[in-house]
C-alpha positions as YAML, in Angstrom:
chain: A
units: angstrom
residues:
- id: 1
  name: UNK
  ca: [102.34, 84.81, 120.90]
- id: 2
  name: UNK
  ca: [103.34, 88.29, 122.10]
- id: 3
  name: UNK
  ca: [103.29, 91.41, 119.92]
- id: 4
  name: UNK
  ca: [106.05, 93.99, 120.48]
- id: 5
  name: UNK
  ca: [105.96, 97.40, 118.78]
- id: 6
  name: UNK
  ca: [108.55, 100.06, 118.02]
- id: 7
  name: UNK
  ca: [107.64, 103.52, 116.66]
- id: 8
  name: UNK
  ca: [110.05, 105.56, 114.57]
- id: 9
  name: UNK
  ca: [109.61, 108.96, 112.90]
- id: 10
  name: UNK
  ca: [110.74, 110.50, 109.63]
- id: 11
  name: UNK
  ca: [109.98, 113.53, 107.48]
- id: 12
  name: UNK
  ca: [109.65, 113.19, 103.72]
- id: 13
  name: UNK
  ca: [108.19, 114.87, 100.69]
- id: 14
  name: UNK
  ca: [106.35, 113.26, 97.81]
- id: 15
  name: UNK
  ca: [103.91, 113.86, 95.01]
- id: 16
  name: UNK
  ca: [101.10, 111.58, 93.88]
- id: 17
  name: UNK
  ca: [101.19, 111.65, 90.10]
- id: 18
  name: UNK
  ca: [100.41, 109.15, 87.37]
- id: 19
  name: UNK
  ca: [102.54, 110.03, 84.32]
- id: 20
  name: UNK
  ca: [100.03, 108.26, 82.04]
- id: 21
  name: UNK
  ca: [97.30, 110.73, 82.97]
- id: 22
  name: UNK
  ca: [96.75, 114.35, 82.04]
- id: 23
  name: UNK
  ca: [97.48, 117.12, 84.52]
- id: 24
  name: UNK
  ca: [93.72, 117.62, 84.90]
- id: 25
  name: UNK
  ca: [93.09, 113.97, 85.75]
- id: 26
  name: UNK
  ca: [95.97, 113.88, 88.23]
- id: 27
  name: UNK
  ca: [94.59, 116.96, 89.99]
- id: 28
  name: UNK
  ca: [91.08, 115.50, 89.94]
- id: 29
  name: UNK
  ca: [92.17, 112.17, 91.48]
- id: 30
  name: UNK
  ca: [94.99, 113.28, 93.79]
- id: 31
  name: UNK
  ca: [93.95, 116.88, 94.56]
- id: 32
  name: UNK
  ca: [96.62, 118.92, 96.38]
- id: 33
  name: UNK
  ca: [98.77, 115.78, 96.67]
- id: 34
  name: UNK
  ca: [99.52, 116.23, 92.95]
- id: 35
  name: UNK
  ca: [101.15, 119.61, 93.62]
- id: 36
  name: UNK
  ca: [103.89, 120.08, 91.03]
- id: 37
  name: UNK
  ca: [106.20, 121.39, 93.79]
- id: 38
  name: UNK
  ca: [105.65, 118.39, 96.08]
- id: 39
  name: UNK
  ca: [104.34, 118.35, 99.66]
- id: 40
  name: UNK
  ca: [105.61, 116.83, 102.90]
- id: 41
  name: UNK
  ca: [104.57, 114.80, 105.91]
- id: 42
  name: UNK
  ca: [105.79, 113.93, 109.38]
- id: 43
  name: UNK
  ca: [105.50, 110.16, 109.11]
- id: 44
  name: UNK
  ca: [105.29, 107.67, 111.99]
- id: 45
  name: UNK
  ca: [106.26, 104.06, 111.31]
- id: 46
  name: UNK
  ca: [105.22, 101.42, 113.83]
- id: 47
  name: UNK
  ca: [106.93, 98.06, 113.41]
- id: 48
  name: UNK
  ca: [105.15, 95.18, 115.13]
- id: 49
  name: UNK
  ca: [107.05, 91.97, 115.79]
- id: 50
  name: UNK
  ca: [105.38, 88.73, 116.91]
- id: 51
  name: UNK
  ca: [106.87, 85.85, 118.78]
- id: 52
  name: UNK
  ca: [107.44, 83.87, 121.92]
- id: 53
  name: UNK
  ca: [109.70, 85.36, 124.58]
- id: 54
  name: UNK
  ca: [113.20, 83.91, 124.63]
- id: 55
  name: UNK
  ca: [113.42, 81.77, 127.79]
- id: 56
  name: UNK
  ca: [116.83, 83.27, 128.65]
- id: 57
  name: UNK
  ca: [116.07, 86.99, 128.17]
- id: 58
  name: UNK
  ca: [112.30, 87.17, 128.41]
- id: 59
  name: UNK
  ca: [112.33, 89.24, 125.20]
- id: 60
  name: UNK
  ca: [110.55, 88.61, 121.92]
- id: 61
  name: UNK
  ca: [113.03, 91.10, 120.48]
- id: 62
  name: UNK
  ca: [115.67, 93.41, 121.86]
- id: 63
  name: UNK
  ca: [113.99, 96.78, 121.23]
- id: 64
  name: UNK
  ca: [117.33, 98.58, 120.90]
- id: 65
  name: UNK
  ca: [118.37, 96.13, 118.19]
- id: 66
  name: UNK
  ca: [114.99, 96.56, 116.46]
- id: 67
  name: UNK
  ca: [115.26, 100.36, 116.58]
- id: 68
  name: UNK
  ca: [118.80, 100.24, 115.19]
- id: 69
  name: UNK
  ca: [117.63, 97.98, 112.37]
- id: 70
  name: UNK
  ca: [114.69, 100.20, 111.42]
- id: 71
  name: UNK
  ca: [116.86, 103.32, 111.49]
- id: 72
  name: UNK
  ca: [119.62, 101.74, 109.42]
- id: 73
  name: UNK
  ca: [117.43, 100.07, 106.78]
- id: 74
  name: UNK
  ca: [114.48, 102.46, 106.49]
- id: 75
  name: UNK
  ca: [114.79, 105.80, 108.27]
- id: 76
  name: UNK
  ca: [118.24, 106.60, 106.90]
- id: 77
  name: UNK
  ca: [116.88, 106.01, 103.39]
- id: 78
  name: UNK
  ca: [113.74, 108.18, 103.64]
- id: 79
  name: UNK
  ca: [114.24, 110.87, 106.30]
- id: 80
  name: UNK
  ca: [114.33, 114.38, 104.85]
- id: 81
  name: UNK
  ca: [114.15, 112.94, 101.33]
- id: 82
  name: UNK
  ca: [111.85, 113.25, 98.36]
- id: 83
  name: UNK
  ca: [110.27, 109.80, 98.07]
- id: 84
  name: UNK
  ca: [109.78, 110.23, 94.31]
- id: 85
  name: UNK
  ca: [113.32, 111.36, 93.53]
- id: 86
  name: UNK
  ca: [115.77, 110.37, 96.29]
- id: 87
  name: UNK
  ca: [114.79, 106.86, 97.41]
- id: 88
  name: UNK
  ca: [116.13, 104.07, 95.18]
- id: 89
  name: UNK
  ca: [113.61, 101.43, 96.28]
- id: 90
  name: UNK
  ca: [110.75, 103.77, 95.28]
- id: 91
  name: UNK
  ca: [112.09, 104.46, 91.79]
- id: 92
  name: UNK
  ca: [109.34, 104.08, 89.19]
- id: 93
  name: UNK
  ca: [106.66, 103.45, 91.84]
- id: 94
  name: UNK
  ca: [103.71, 105.54, 92.97]
- id: 95
  name: UNK
  ca: [104.77, 107.22, 96.23]
- id: 96
  name: UNK
  ca: [101.55, 106.42, 98.07]
- id: 97
  name: UNK
  ca: [101.59, 105.20, 101.65]
- id: 98
  name: UNK
  ca: [100.24, 101.86, 100.48]
- id: 99
  name: UNK
  ca: [103.17, 101.26, 98.12]
- id: 100
  name: UNK
  ca: [105.68, 102.71, 100.58]
- id: 101
  name: UNK
  ca: [104.66, 100.39, 103.43]
- id: 102
  name: UNK
  ca: [104.84, 97.37, 101.11]
- id: 103
  name: UNK
  ca: [108.39, 98.33, 100.12]
- id: 104
  name: UNK
  ca: [109.32, 98.76, 103.79]
- id: 105
  name: UNK
  ca: [108.08, 95.22, 104.44]
- id: 106
  name: UNK
  ca: [110.30, 93.76, 101.70]
- id: 107
  name: UNK
  ca: [113.31, 95.35, 103.35]
- id: 108
  name: UNK
  ca: [112.46, 94.70, 107.00]
- id: 109
  name: UNK
  ca: [110.98, 91.19, 107.00]
- id: 110
  name: UNK
  ca: [114.21, 89.28, 106.29]
- id: 111
  name: UNK
  ca: [116.25, 91.48, 108.63]
- id: 112
  name: UNK
  ca: [113.75, 91.15, 111.49]
- id: 113
  name: UNK
  ca: [113.80, 87.36, 111.07]
- id: 114
  name: UNK
  ca: [117.51, 87.44, 111.86]
- id: 115
  name: UNK
  ca: [117.05, 89.20, 115.23]
- id: 116
  name: UNK
  ca: [113.81, 87.53, 116.37]
- id: 117
  name: UNK
  ca: [114.73, 83.92, 117.12]
- id: 118
  name: UNK
  ca: [111.20, 82.76, 118.00]
- id: 119
  name: UNK
  ca: [109.02, 84.89, 115.72]
- id: 120
  name: UNK
  ca: [109.16, 87.55, 113.00]
- id: 121
  name: UNK
  ca: [107.64, 90.66, 111.49]
- id: 122
  name: UNK
  ca: [103.88, 90.80, 112.09]
- id: 123
  name: UNK
  ca: [102.61, 94.19, 110.92]
- id: 124
  name: UNK
  ca: [103.73, 97.62, 109.73]
- id: 125
  name: UNK
  ca: [101.64, 100.70, 110.43]
- id: 126
  name: UNK
  ca: [102.52, 103.90, 108.59]
- id: 127
  name: UNK
  ca: [100.94, 107.20, 109.66]
- id: 128
  name: UNK
  ca: [101.02, 109.90, 107.00]
- id: 129
  name: UNK
  ca: [99.01, 112.27, 109.19]
- id: 130
  name: UNK
  ca: [97.52, 111.80, 112.67]
- id: 131
  name: UNK
  ca: [94.25, 110.71, 111.00]
- id: 132
  name: UNK
  ca: [95.50, 108.91, 107.87]
- id: 133
  name: UNK
  ca: [97.42, 105.66, 108.14]
- id: 134
  name: UNK
  ca: [97.88, 102.28, 106.48]
- id: 135
  name: UNK
  ca: [98.54, 98.85, 107.94]
- id: 136
  name: UNK
  ca: [100.31, 96.00, 106.16]
- id: 137
  name: UNK
  ca: [100.65, 92.36, 107.16]
- id: 138
  name: UNK
  ca: [102.93, 91.24, 104.33]
- id: 139
  name: UNK
  ca: [100.22, 89.57, 102.30]
...
């Protein structure tokens, strides 16, 4: 098995806020991420595909096709958007990186399966900051 990775970038705003909690509890738990006026990040999304190289091309995946897929299905939906207000697949969900990466998986996994003949989606890594990131294996 070979792992192939593609990194994409997007900018987005969000707020961490539980509507069932008081303002005080939200600020206590989420700190400045509960800012009533939102806050933003320069996100990095790394999509990792696993598989066996195609005997005819030598590729696990055509990286141009993978990039196009990620941009069409994910980046176009979240770039320069408010994750809480502007992104339909995040409606009614906490806009944490953990939830966001799980939603990305639901969208990407079936589409990646169509362009990776001998493998599929292996892992998503989402950087919120250079030091804070989440990884998701679709489990």
